[in-house]
BAKOL-35009 format. One record per residue: residue in three letters; x, y, z of N, C-alpha, C in turn; residue number from 1. Coordinates in nm, 2 decimals. Layout:
+------+--------+--------+--------+--------+--------+--------+--------+--------+--------+-----+
| type |     nX |     nY |     nZ |    caX |    caY |    caZ |     cX |     cY |     cZ | seq |
+------+--------+--------+--------+--------+--------+--------+--------+--------+--------+-----+
|  ALA |      X |      Y |      Z |      X |      Y |      Z |      X |      Y |      Z | NUM |
...
+------+--------+--------+--------+--------+--------+--------+--------+--------+--------+-----+
This chain:
+------+--------+--------+--------+--------+--------+--------+--------+--------+--------+-----+
| type |     nX |     nY |     nZ |    caX |    caY |    caZ |     cX |     cY |     cZ | seq |
+------+--------+--------+--------+--------+--------+--------+--------+--------+--------+-----+
|  MET |  16.65 |  -6.77 |   9.03 |  16.53 |  -6.87 |   8.96 |  16.41 |  -6.89 |   9.01 |   1 |
|  THR |  16.26 |  -6.85 |   8.95 |  16.15 |  -6.87 |   9.04 |  16.11 |  -7.04 |   9.03 |   2 |
|  ASP |  16.08 |  -7.07 |   9.18 |  16.03 |  -7.19 |   9.19 |  15.90 |  -7.20 |   9.17 |   3 |
|  LEU |  15.88 |  -7.22 |   9.02 |  15.74 |  -7.24 |   8.98 |  15.62 |  -7.37 |   9.04 |   4 |
|  LYS |  15.71 |  -7.46 |   9.09 |  15.62 |  -7.57 |   9.17 |  15.59 |  -7.51 |   9.24 |   5 |
|  SER |  15.64 |  -7.42 |   9.33 |  15.57 |  -7.37 |   9.49 |  15.46 |  -7.27 |   9.44 |   6 |
|  VAL |  15.48 |  -7.21 |   9.35 |  15.40 |  -7.11 |   9.29 |  15.26 |  -7.14 |   9.25 |   7 |
|  GLN |  15.27 |  -7.27 |   9.18 |  15.18 |  -7.36 |   9.11 |  15.08 |  -7.47 |   9.25 |   8 |
|  ALA |  15.16 |  -7.46 |   9.29 |  15.13 |  -7.61 |   9.38 |  14.97 |  -7.56 |   9.44 |   9 |
|  PRO |  14.95 |  -7.43 |   9.50 |  14.86 |  -7.39 |   9.58 |  14.71 |  -7.38 |   9.47 |  10 |
|  ILE |  14.75 |  -7.29 |   9.37 |  14.68 |  -7.33 |   9.28 |  14.60 |  -7.42 |   9.21 |  11 |
|  LYS |  14.73 |  -7.53 |   9.18 |  14.65 |  -7.66 |   9.14 |  14.57 |  -7.75 |   9.25 |  12 |
|  GLU |  14.59 |  -7.71 |   9.35 |  14.54 |  -7.77 |   9.46 |  14.38 |  -7.72 |   9.46 |  13 |
|  LYS |  14.38 |  -7.56 |   9.47 |  14.24 |  -7.49 |   9.42 |  14.17 |  -7.56 |   9.32 |  14 |
|  TYR |  14.22 |  -7.58 |   9.21 |  14.15 |  -7.62 |   9.10 |  14.12 |  -7.78 |   9.16 |  15 |
|  ARG |  14.18 |  -7.85 |   9.20 |  14.15 |  -8.02 |   9.24 |  14.00 |  -7.97 |   9.33 |  16 |
|  SER |  14.04 |  -7.90 |   9.44 |  13.97 |  -7.87 |   9.52 |  13.79 |  -7.81 |   9.52 |  17 |
|  ASP |  13.84 |  -7.70 |   9.41 |  13.73 |  -7.64 |   9.35 |  13.72 |  -7.62 |   9.21 |  18 |
|  PRO |  13.67 |  -7.68 |   9.09 |  13.73 |  -7.70 |   8.94 |  13.68 |  -7.59 |   8.87 |  19 |
|  GLY |  13.54 |  -7.52 |   8.95 |  13.51 |  -7.38 |   8.91 |  13.58 |  -7.28 |   8.92 |  20 |
|  SER |  13.70 |  -7.26 |   9.01 |  13.80 |  -7.13 |   9.04 |  13.90 |  -7.20 |   8.89 |  21 |
|  ALA |  13.89 |  -7.30 |   8.79 |  13.98 |  -7.27 |   8.69 |  13.91 |  -7.24 |   8.57 |  22 |
|  LEU |  13.79 |  -7.13 |   8.61 |  13.72 |  -7.14 |   8.46 |  13.77 |  -6.97 |   8.46 |  23 |
|  VAL |  13.84 |  -6.92 |   8.36 |  13.90 |  -6.80 |   8.36 |  13.86 |  -6.78 |   8.25 |  24 |
|  VAL |  13.84 |  -6.61 |   8.20 |  13.83 |  -6.57 |   8.09 |  13.90 |  -6.44 |   8.05 |  25 |
|  THR |  13.98 |  -6.47 |   7.95 |  14.11 |  -6.36 |   7.91 |  13.95 |  -6.28 |   7.78 |  26 |
|  ALA |  14.02 |  -6.15 |   7.76 |  13.97 |  -6.09 |   7.68 |  14.03 |  -5.93 |   7.62 |  27 |
|  ALA |  13.98 |  -5.87 |   7.54 |  14.03 |  -5.78 |   7.47 |  13.93 |  -5.70 |   7.41 |  28 |
|  GLN |  13.95 |  -5.54 |   7.39 |  13.85 |  -5.50 |   7.30 |  13.90 |  -5.37 |   7.25 |  29 |
|  SER |  13.88 |  -5.33 |   7.16 |  13.87 |  -5.22 |   7.10 |  13.91 |  -5.10 |   7.18 |  30 |
|  VAL |  14.02 |  -5.00 |   7.11 |  14.07 |  -4.87 |   7.18 |  14.03 |  -4.80 |   7.08 |  31 |
|  PRO |  13.95 |  -4.68 |   7.13 |  13.90 |  -4.58 |   7.07 |  14.02 |  -4.52 |   6.94 |  32 |
|  SER |  14.02 |  -4.49 |   6.85 |  14.12 |  -4.45 |   6.73 |  14.07 |  -4.40 |   6.60 |  33 |
|  ASP |  14.11 |  -4.33 |   6.53 |  14.10 |  -4.26 |   6.41 |  14.00 |  -4.37 |   6.33 |  34 |
|  LEU |  13.87 |  -4.33 |   6.30 |  13.75 |  -4.38 |   6.22 |  13.80 |  -4.39 |   6.08 |  35 |
|  SER |  13.88 |  -4.28 |   6.05 |  13.87 |  -4.22 |   5.91 |  13.95 |  -4.29 |   5.85 |  36 |
|  ASP |  14.00 |  -4.36 |   5.94 |  14.16 |  -4.47 |   5.87 |  14.14 |  -4.61 |   5.89 |  37 |
|  PRO |  14.05 |  -4.65 |   5.74 |  14.01 |  -4.80 |   5.72 |  14.12 |  -4.92 |   5.74 |  38 |
|  ARG |  14.29 |  -4.88 |   5.78 |  14.36 |  -4.98 |   5.74 |  14.43 |  -4.96 |   5.92 |  39 |
|  HIS |  14.36 |  -4.92 |   6.00 |  14.47 |  -4.92 |   6.13 |  14.33 |  -4.93 |   6.23 |  40 |
|  CYS |  14.38 |  -5.00 |   6.33 |  14.31 |  -5.00 |   6.45 |  14.38 |  -5.02 |   6.58 |  41 |
|  ALA |  14.33 |  -5.04 |   6.71 |  14.36 |  -5.02 |   6.79 |  14.32 |  -5.12 |   6.91 |  42 |
|  VAL |  14.38 |  -5.20 |   6.98 |  14.29 |  -5.30 |   7.07 |  14.39 |  -5.31 |   7.21 |  43 |
|  ALA |  14.31 |  -5.33 |   7.30 |  14.40 |  -5.36 |   7.41 |  14.32 |  -5.48 |   7.51 |  44 |
|  PRO |  14.42 |  -5.59 |   7.57 |  14.36 |  -5.66 |   7.67 |  14.29 |  -5.62 |   7.77 |  45 |
|  THR |  14.20 |  -5.66 |   7.80 |  14.09 |  -5.61 |   7.90 |  14.18 |  -5.59 |   8.03 |  46 |
|  GLU |  14.26 |  -5.66 |   8.07 |  14.33 |  -5.69 |   8.25 |  14.44 |  -5.62 |   8.21 |  47 |
|  PHE |  14.50 |  -5.58 |   8.11 |  14.63 |  -5.44 |   8.09 |  14.57 |  -5.37 |   8.01 |  48 |
|  PRO |  14.49 |  -5.28 |   8.02 |  14.44 |  -5.16 |   7.95 |  14.54 |  -5.07 |   7.87 |  49 |
|  GLU |  14.66 |  -5.05 |   7.96 |  14.76 |  -4.98 |   7.93 |  14.85 |  -5.05 |   7.81 |  50 |
|  VAL |  14.82 |  -5.15 |   7.80 |  14.89 |  -5.24 |   7.68 |  14.80 |  -5.25 |   7.53 |  51 |
|  MET |  14.84 |  -5.08 |   7.48 |  14.77 |  -5.09 |   7.36 |  14.83 |  -5.16 |   7.24 |  52 |
|  ILE |  14.75 |  -5.23 |   7.15 |  14.82 |  -5.25 |   7.01 |  14.78 |  -5.22 |   6.92 |  53 |
|  ARG |  14.83 |  -5.17 |   6.86 |  14.81 |  -5.11 |   6.72 |  14.82 |  -5.21 |   6.60 |  54 |
|  ALA |  14.74 |  -5.20 |   6.53 |  14.73 |  -5.31 |   6.42 |  14.69 |  -5.24 |   6.30 |  55 |
|  GLY |  14.69 |  -5.33 |   6.21 |  14.59 |  -5.31 |   6.07 |  14.60 |  -5.44 |   5.97 |  56 |
|  LEU |  14.55 |  -5.39 |   5.87 |  14.55 |  -5.43 |   5.75 |  14.71 |  -5.51 |   5.70 |  57 |
|  HIS |  14.69 |  -5.60 |   5.65 |  14.81 |  -5.68 |   5.62 |  14.81 |  -5.63 |   5.43 |  58 |
|  PRO |  14.92 |  -5.57 |   5.39 |  14.95 |  -5.53 |   5.28 |  14.85 |  -5.61 |   5.19 |  59 |
|  ALA |  14.87 |  -5.76 |   5.19 |  14.81 |  -5.80 |   5.08 |  14.65 |  -5.79 |   5.07 |  60 |
|  ALA |  14.61 |  -5.72 |   5.20 |  14.46 |  -5.69 |   5.20 |  14.47 |  -5.47 |   5.16 |  61 |
|  GLY |  14.59 |  -5.45 |   5.16 |  14.53 |  -5.29 |   5.15 |  14.61 |  -5.25 |   5.24 |  62 |
|  GLY |  14.67 |  -5.32 |   5.36 |  14.70 |  -5.23 |   5.48 |  14.86 |  -5.16 |   5.46 |  63 |
|  ALA |  14.88 |  -5.06 |   5.52 |  15.03 |  -4.97 |   5.48 |  15.14 |  -5.06 |   5.54 |  64 |
|  GLY |  15.13 |  -5.21 |   5.60 |  15.23 |  -5.25 |   5.59 |  15.35 |  -5.17 |   5.75 |  65 |
|  ASP |  15.27 |  -5.09 |   5.83 |  15.36 |  -5.05 |   5.93 |  15.36 |  -5.07 |   6.04 |  66 |
|  THR |  15.21 |  -5.17 |   6.10 |  15.19 |  -5.20 |   6.20 |  15.15 |  -5.40 |   6.19 |  67 |
|  PRO |  15.14 |  -5.47 |   6.26 |  15.13 |  -5.59 |   6.30 |  15.01 |  -5.59 |   6.20 |  68 |
|  CYS |  14.97 |  -5.71 |   6.15 |  14.81 |  -5.75 |   6.14 |  14.79 |  -5.86 |   6.23 |  69 |
|  SER |  14.66 |  -5.88 |   6.19 |  14.57 |  -5.99 |   6.32 |  14.67 |  -6.11 |   6.30 |  70 |
|  GLY |  14.72 |  -6.18 |   6.21 |  14.76 |  -6.29 |   6.12 |  14.93 |  -6.27 |   6.21 |  71 |
|  ASP |  15.00 |  -6.17 |   6.21 |  15.11 |  -6.13 |   6.31 |  15.10 |  -6.16 |   6.47 |  72 |
|  ILE |  14.96 |  -6.09 |   6.51 |  14.94 |  -6.12 |   6.65 |  14.90 |  -6.26 |   6.69 |  73 |
|  LEU |  14.83 |  -6.32 |   6.60 |  14.79 |  -6.45 |   6.60 |  14.94 |  -6.55 |   6.63 |  74 |
|  ALA |  15.00 |  -6.55 |   6.49 |  15.13 |  -6.62 |   6.50 |  15.22 |  -6.57 |   6.65 |  75 |
|  SER |  15.20 |  -6.48 |   6.67 |  15.29 |  -6.41 |   6.80 |  15.24 |  -6.47 |   6.95 |  76 |
|  ALA |  15.08 |  -6.54 |   6.93 |  15.02 |  -6.58 |   7.06 |  15.06 |  -6.73 |   7.01 |  77 |
|  LEU |  15.11 |  -6.78 |   6.95 |  15.13 |  -6.91 |   6.93 |  15.24 |  -6.92 |   7.02 |  78 |
|  ALA |  15.37 |  -6.87 |   6.94 |  15.46 |  -6.86 |   6.98 |  15.48 |  -6.80 |   7.13 |  79 |
|  ILE |  15.42 |  -6.73 |   7.20 |  15.44 |  -6.73 |   7.34 |  15.38 |  -6.81 |   7.40 |  80 |
|  CYS |  15.29 |  -6.89 |   7.35 |  15.23 |  -7.02 |   7.45 |  15.29 |  -7.12 |   7.43 |  81 |
|  GLU |  15.37 |  -7.12 |   7.29 |  15.46 |  -7.22 |   7.30 |  15.59 |  -7.21 |   7.39 |  82 |
|  GLU |  15.64 |  -7.09 |   7.38 |  15.75 |  -7.07 |   7.43 |  15.76 |  -7.06 |   7.62 |  83 |
|  SER |  15.62 |  -7.00 |   7.68 |  15.59 |  -7.04 |   7.79 |  15.58 |  -7.14 |   7.84 |  84 |
|  THR |  15.50 |  -7.21 |   7.79 |  15.48 |  -7.36 |   7.83 |  15.59 |  -7.43 |   7.85 |  85 |
|  LEU |  15.68 |  -7.41 |   7.75 |  15.80 |  -7.48 |   7.76 |  15.87 |  -7.46 |   7.86 |  86 |
|  ARG |  15.88 |  -7.34 |   7.89 |  15.99 |  -7.28 |   8.00 |  15.91 |  -7.32 |   8.13 |  87 |
|  SER |  15.78 |  -7.34 |   8.12 |  15.72 |  -7.39 |   8.30 |  15.77 |  -7.51 |   8.32 |  88 |
|  VAL |  15.70 |  -7.59 |   8.20 |  15.74 |  -7.72 |   8.18 |  15.86 |  -7.79 |   8.22 |  89 |
|  ALA |  15.95 |  -7.70 |   8.14 |  16.14 |  -7.75 |   8.23 |  16.15 |  -7.70 |   8.30 |  90 |
|  ALA |  16.07 |  -7.62 |   8.40 |  16.09 |  -7.55 |   8.55 |  16.04 |  -7.65 |   8.65 |  91 |
|  ASN |  15.91 |  -7.70 |   8.61 |  15.85 |  -7.80 |   8.70 |  15.93 |  -7.92 |   8.69 |  92 |
|  MET |  16.03 |  -7.96 |   8.60 |  16.07 |  -8.08 |   8.59 |  16.21 |  -8.11 |   8.62 |  93 |
|  GLY |  16.24 |  -7.97 |   8.62 |  16.42 |  -7.90 |   8.70 |  16.52 |  -7.96 |   8.56 |  94 |
|  VAL |  16.45 |  -7.94 |   8.46 |  16.52 |  -7.94 |   8.34 |  16.62 |  -7.80 |   8.32 |  95 |
|  GLU |  16.72 |  -7.78 |   8.30 |  16.76 |  -7.63 |   8.25 |  16.79 |  -7.63 |   8.15 |  96 |
|  LEU |  16.76 |  -7.53 |   8.04 |  16.75 |  -7.46 |   7.91 |  16.87 |  -7.41 |   7.92 |  97 |
|  GLU |  16.91 |  -7.38 |   7.78 |  17.01 |  -7.35 |   7.75 |  16.96 |  -7.21 |   7.64 |  98 |
|  SER |  16.89 |  -7.28 |   7.60 |  16.85 |  -7.15 |   7.46 |  16.66 |  -7.22 |   7.43 |  99 |
|  VAL |  16.59 |  -7.14 |   7.37 |  16.45 |  -7.20 |   7.33 |  16.43 |  -7.04 |   7.19 | 100 |
|  GLN |  16.42 |  -7.13 |   7.07 |  16.41 |  -7.06 |   6.97 |  16.26 |  -7.13 |   6.92 | 101 |
|  VAL |  16.13 |  -7.02 |   6.93 |  16.02 |  -7.07 |   6.84 |  15.98 |  -7.05 |   6.74 | 102 |
|  ASP |  15.97 |  -7.03 |   6.61 |  15.94 |  -6.97 |   6.51 |  15.79 |  -7.05 |   6.44 | 103 |
|  VAL |  15.72 |  -6.93 |   6.45 |  15.54 |  -6.98 |   6.40 |  15.52 |  -6.90 |   6.24 | 104 |
|  ARG |  15.54 |  -6.98 |   6.17 |  15.48 |  -6.94 |   6.04 |  15.31 |  -6.95 |   6.03 | 105 |
|  ILE |  15.24 |  -6.87 |   5.95 |  15.13 |  -6.88 |   5.91 |  15.07 |  -6.84 |   5.80 | 106 |
|  HIS |  14.99 |  -6.93 |   5.72 |  14.96 |  -6.95 |   5.55 |  14.83 |  -6.87 |   5.55 | 107 |
|  TRP |  14.83 |  -6.81 |   5.42 |  14.73 |  -6.75 |   5.43 |  14.66 |  -6.75 |   5.27 | 108 |
|  ASP |  14.59 |  -6.73 |   5.24 |  14.56 |  -6.70 |   5.08 |  14.44 |  -6.62 |   5.07 | 109 |
|  PHE |  14.49 |  -6.52 |   5.05 |  14.45 |  -6.39 |   5.03 |  14.31 |  -6.34 |   4.93 | 110 |
|  ARG |  14.27 |  -6.44 |   4.85 |  14.17 |  -6.45 |   4.76 |  14.04 |  -6.45 |   4.81 | 111 |
|  GLY |  14.05 |  -6.53 |   4.91 |  13.96 |  -6.55 |   4.98 |  13.87 |  -6.40 |   5.09 | 112 |
|  THR |  13.98 |  -6.38 |   5.16 |  13.97 |  -6.23 |   5.21 |  13.95 |  -6.17 |   5.15 | 113 |
|  MET |  13.98 |  -6.13 |   5.02 |  13.96 |  -5.98 |   4.95 |  13.84 |  -6.03 |   4.84 | 114 |
|  ALA |  13.77 |  -6.12 |   4.92 |  13.65 |  -6.20 |   4.83 |  13.70 |  -6.18 |   4.63 | 115 |
|  THR |  13.80 |  -6.24 |   4.60 |  13.84 |  -6.27 |   4.45 |  13.79 |  -6.39 |   4.42 | 116 |
|  ASP |  13.78 |  -6.47 |   4.52 |  13.73 |  -6.60 |   4.47 |  13.67 |  -6.68 |   4.58 | 117 |
|  ARG |  13.54 |  -6.72 |   4.50 |  13.50 |  -6.77 |   4.64 |  13.49 |  -6.91 |   4.71 | 118 |
|  ASP |  13.58 |  -6.96 |   4.59 |  13.61 |  -7.12 |   4.65 |  13.74 |  -7.09 |   4.74 | 119 |
|  ALA |  13.84 |  -6.98 |   4.73 |  13.90 |  -7.01 |   4.82 |  13.88 |  -6.98 |   4.97 | 120 |
|  PRO |  13.98 |  -7.06 |   5.07 |  13.92 |  -7.02 |   5.24 |  13.96 |  -6.86 |   5.26 | 121 |
|  VAL |  13.86 |  -6.82 |   5.35 |  13.89 |  -6.70 |   5.39 |  13.97 |  -6.72 |   5.55 | 122 |
|  GLY |  14.01 |  -6.71 |   5.56 |  14.11 |  -6.79 |   5.70 |  14.29 |  -6.85 |   5.65 | 123 |
|  ALA |  14.35 |  -6.89 |   5.75 |  14.48 |  -6.93 |   5.74 |  14.44 |  -7.07 |   5.66 | 124 |
|  THR |  14.55 |  -7.11 |   5.63 |  14.56 |  -7.24 |   5.54 |  14.65 |  -7.36 |   5.58 | 125 |
|  GLY |  14.73 |  -7.31 |   5.67 |  14.80 |  -7.36 |   5.72 |  14.91 |  -7.29 |   5.83 | 126 |
|  ILE |  14.96 |  -7.39 |   5.94 |  15.04 |  -7.28 |   6.03 |  15.19 |  -7.43 |   6.06 | 127 |
|  GLU |  15.28 |  -7.38 |   6.08 |  15.38 |  -7.42 |   6.10 |  15.47 |  -7.37 |   6.21 | 128 |
|  MET |  15.49 |  -7.46 |   6.33 |  15.55 |  -7.43 |   6.45 |  15.70 |  -7.52 |   6.45 | 129 |
|  HIS |  15.81 |  -7.43 |   6.47 |  15.93 |  -7.51 |   6.49 |  15.96 |  -7.48 |   6.60 | 130 |
|  THR |  16.02 |  -7.56 |   6.71 |  16.06 |  -7.50 |   6.82 |  16.19 |  -7.59 |   6.84 | 131 |
|  GLN |  16.27 |  -7.51 |   6.88 |  16.45 |  -7.56 |   6.91 |  16.48 |  -7.52 |   7.02 | 132 |
|  VAL |  16.52 |  -7.64 |   7.07 |  16.53 |  -7.66 |   7.25 |  16.64 |  -7.66 |   7.27 | 133 |
|  LYS |  16.75 |  -7.61 |   7.34 |  16.88 |  -7.68 |   7.38 |  16.89 |  -7.69 |   7.54 | 134 |
|  VAL |  16.91 |  -7.79 |   7.56 |  16.94 |  -7.81 |   7.76 |  17.04 |  -7.79 |   7.79 | 135 |
|  LYS |  17.07 |  -7.79 |   7.88 |  17.22 |  -7.80 |   7.93 |  17.25 |  -7.94 |   7.96 | 136 |
|  ASP |  17.39 |  -7.92 |   7.95 |  17.45 |  -8.06 |   7.91 |  17.42 |  -8.16 |   8.03 | 137 |
|  GLY |  17.42 |  -8.26 |   8.01 |  17.41 |  -8.38 |   8.15 |  17.24 |  -8.38 |   8.17 | 138 |
|  VAL |  17.11 |  -8.35 |   8.10 |  17.02 |  -8.35 |   8.09 |  16.97 |  -8.47 |   8.03 | 139 |
|  ASP |  16.91 |  -8.58 |   8.09 |  16.90 |  -8.70 |   8.03 |  16.79 |  -8.67 |   7.88 | 140 |
|  PRO |  16.84 |  -8.76 |   7.81 |  16.78 |  -8.75 |   7.65 |  16.62 |  -8.78 |   7.65 | 141 |
|  GLU |  16.59 |  -8.88 |   7.73 |  16.47 |  -8.93 |   7.73 |  16.39 |  -8.81 |   7.85 | 142 |
|  ARG |  16.46 |  -8.74 |   7.87 |  16.34 |  -8.64 |   8.03 |  16.37 |  -8.52 |   7.90 | 143 |
|  ALA |  16.46 |  -8.48 |   7.81 |  16.42 |  -8.38 |   7.72 |  16.30 |  -8.43 |   7.63 | 144 |
|  LYS |  16.32 |  -8.54 |   7.60 |  16.19 |  -8.57 |   7.48 |  16.07 |  -8.55 |   7.55 | 145 |
|  ARG |  16.04 |  -8.60 |   7.64 |  15.90 |  -8.58 |   7.79 |  15.86 |  -8.45 |   7.80 | 146 |
|  LEU |  16.01 |  -8.30 |   7.79 |  16.00 |  -8.24 |   7.79 |  15.91 |  -8.14 |   7.72 | 147 |
|  LEU |  15.96 |  -8.21 |   7.54 |  15.92 |  -8.13 |   7.44 |  15.75 |  -8.22 |   7.41 | 148 |
|  SER |  15.73 |  -8.35 |   7.47 |  15.62 |  -8.37 |   7.45 |  15.54 |  -8.28 |   7.50 | 149 |
|  SER |  15.53 |  -8.28 |   7.69 |  15.48 |  -8.22 |   7.73 |  15.44 |  -8.05 |   7.70 | 150 |
|  ALA |  15.54 |  -8.00 |   7.66 |  15.48 |  -7.85 |   7.63 |  15.39 |  -7.87 |   7.49 | 151 |
|  GLU |  15.38 |  -7.94 |   7.41 |  15.32 |  -7.94 |   7.30 |  15.19 |  -7.99 |   7.35 | 152 |
|  ARG |  15.18 |  -8.09 |   7.44 |  15.06 |  -8.10 |   7.48 |  14.99 |  -7.98 |   7.55 | 153 |
|  TYR |  15.06 |  -7.90 |   7.65 |  14.99 |  -7.86 |   7.73 |  15.02 |  -7.67 |   7.70 | 154 |
|  CYS |  15.04 |  -7.66 |   7.55 |  15.07 |  -7.55 |   7.52 |  14.91 |  -7.48 |   7.47 | 155 |
|  SER |  14.84 |  -7.43 |   7.52 |  14.67 |  -7.40 |   7.53 |  14.62 |  -7.37 |   7.37 | 156 |
|  THR |  14.72 |  -7.24 |   7.31 |  14.67 |  -7.17 |   7.20 |  14.71 |  -7.28 |   7.05 | 157 |
|  LEU |  14.83 |  -7.38 |   7.10 |  14.79 |  -7.49 |   6.97 |  14.72 |  -7.57 |   6.97 | 158 |
|  GLN |  14.65 |  -7.64 |   7.11 |  14.57 |  -7.73 |   7.10 |  14.42 |  -7.67 |   7.04 | 159 |
|  THR |  14.42 |  -7.53 |   7.10 |  14.27 |  -7.46 |   7.04 |  14.28 |  -7.43 |   6.92 | 160 |
|  LEU |  14.39 |  -7.40 |   6.82 |  14.38 |  -7.42 |   6.71 |  14.35 |  -7.55 |   6.64 | 161 |
|  ARG |  14.42 |  -7.61 |   6.69 |  14.45 |  -7.78 |   6.66 |  14.33 |  -7.84 |   6.65 | 162 |
|  HIS |  14.25 |  -7.83 |   6.75 |  14.13 |  -7.86 |   6.82 |  13.95 |  -7.82 |   6.72 | 163 |
|  GLY |  14.00 |  -7.74 |   6.75 |  13.87 |  -7.59 |   6.77 |  13.84 |  -7.56 |   6.86 | 164 |
|  VAL |  13.71 |  -7.43 |   6.85 |  13.66 |  -7.40 |   6.97 |  13.54 |  -7.34 |   6.92 | 165 |
|  GLU |  13.40 |  -7.34 |   7.01 |  13.27 |  -7.25 |   6.96 |  13.33 |  -7.16 |   6.95 | 166 |
|  VAL |  13.26 |  -7.10 |   6.88 |  13.31 |  -6.92 |   6.88 |  13.14 |  -6.83 |   6.89 | 167 |
|  ALA |  13.10 |  -6.79 |   6.95 |  12.98 |  -6.75 |   6.98 |  13.00 |  -6.58 |   6.89 | 168 |
|  THR |  12.93 |  -6.50 |   6.81 |  12.94 |  -6.40 |   6.77 |  12.81 |  -6.30 |   6.78 | 169 |
|  ASP |  12.83 |  -6.20 |   6.81 |  12.69 |  -6.13 |   6.83 |  12.72 |  -5.97 |   6.70 | 170 |
|  PHE |  12.65 |  -5.98 |   6.65 |  12.69 |  -5.80 |   6.53 |  12.58 |  -5.77 |   6.51 | 171 |
|  SER |  12.58 |  -5.62 |   6.55 |  12.48 |  -5.55 |   6.56 |  12.52 |  -5.45 |   6.54 | 172 |
|  LEU |  12.39 |  -5.36 |   6.52 |  12.42 |  -5.24 |   6.48 |  12.32 |  -5.10 |   6.56 | 173 |
|  SER |  12.35 |  -5.00 |   6.60 |  12.30 |  -4.94 |   6.72 |  12.31 |  -4.78 |   6.66 | 174 |
+------+--------+--------+--------+--------+--------+--------+--------+--------+--------+-----+
């Protein structure tokens, strides 16, 4: 088992002594794909260009339903963040996990996206996240509760969705 505390200790110390070193940018970009197909696209994380993600429109917007849509990927990102945060907090607390199940559901009203009702929102109308954790026998119930509250507090994707973030856009034609 990885000793996450030992791995993270020098990183945390670096962030304390040099706060600027904690500022990181994650990014993704389009990957060339068939522009004659309006229902599909491809993107890749900048740091992992070999991990091409094929995606497309949701069937509710005319998609073929053969690839995940951006909403599926957003739900996946939240589930990934919650589970990885929970696992790392448990490791740092010395709490052994028996199982973890994260289920994320994002609700949409496609009338806004499809421009059929100007009063309907464009975007998600609600998000539900259910996290079920089973800890090994013998874990103090208070520690288990702290584990859950810490995982909720430090899940950066969850906190970004809850509190929002400034988004700068630049649309241009060339």
